[in-house]
N, C-alpha and C positions, 0 to 999 in steps of 0.2 A: 504494498500500498505502499500511494507516495506522499510526503507532506502535506500535500493541501487534502487529501480526501483526511486524513487525521485532523487536523485541524476543523475542516468542514462538518465531521462526524463529534468534535470534541464541542463546536460551537451549538450546532443543532440540539445537544443533549443539554448544553445549560437552557437553551434558549427555550428546550423543552421540560425543561424540571421548574422555570419560572413562567409556564405560561400558565399557571392557575393565580387568577385572584388572593384568593387567602394566603398563597405563597408569595406573592409582590407586598401584598400589606402585612409578612412577618417580618418581609426584608427592611420595610419602612419603621417598623415598631426597633428595629434591631440595631438602625442607622446612627445612635448613640450609645449604643451600650446594650450592657446584661438584659435581658430578662424572663423571668421563668412563668412557666406553663402558666398561670394563674391569671398574670398580669399580659400575656399574648392573648388570653382567651377574653379577657375584659375589654382589651382593644379593641378583638376583630368581634366580638358577641357572639361567637358558636362557643360548641362543645369543648368540652377538653376533651375530649377522642380527635374531635376534628383539627385540633391545633395540632395535637399530636401525631397525627397523620401527617399533616406538611412538616411537620417538623423533622420526623424519622426521612421523609425523601429529602430537604431539604440536609439532612446528616451523611445521606448516605452519596451524595453528589459531594460532599467537602465543601458547603456554604456556609453551613453553619457548626459551631463546634460548641460543646454542652462542657460544662464546669459542675461538680457534685459540692456541695455547702449543709453537708449532715443529709437530711430531706431533700431539700431542695436543690433540682437542676436549673442551672440560668443557662441561656443560651443567646452566643455571639456571634455576629457574621466573622467570618474567618476575614473574608475578604472588604473593610469597612468598602473602600469604594465604590465592592458593586451597588450599592443605593445610588451613589451619584451616577453611575453609567447609566441606572435607571429614567435617572432624571433625566436627562441628556435625552432619553428616548422619547421624549412628551413632544417634543420637536419632529416625530414621525405621527405623531396622533395629531396633531396641531390641524389637518385638515379635517378629520372625522368630525369634530366636532361642531362645523361647519351645516355638517351635515343633516348634525338633528337638532331641532330647534330649541330640546329642553336640554343640550350638551353645549353652548355656545358657549357657555362660558369655565366649564369645566375643565379644562386642561389649566388655563389660567389659574382658577382657584386651589386647584393640586400643585401649580411651579409655587405658588405663595405658600403651600403649606407645607411644601416639601423643603423651602428655604428657610424659614422658620428654625431655633432650634427648637427639641423638645423639653416640655418644662416638666417640671416633676421629678427628675431624674437626677 
């Protein structure tokens, strides 16, 4: 297999892992540091098992790492630049919100939200 094929396959795998809205949201939540499952569950508004399933996918692809402290497990981005890369990707969805009347300002609102530091950490 040539080098380009290897790189294309790895990039496709990365994009596949990030292809779920909950996993993108987890990356967003971990942008400024560690969180445990309970914190992620509260932020996403989904069950603990849903969060755990998505964390398992992110862990298996080495996008997140865990740290145990007693009975608590804290998760962090292995490469914090991943969030910045996703934020840069908003440029590629800018045209899509114009197509939807309800989404005209959606991308701009997310840009502003993602540009702000997370409070309470």
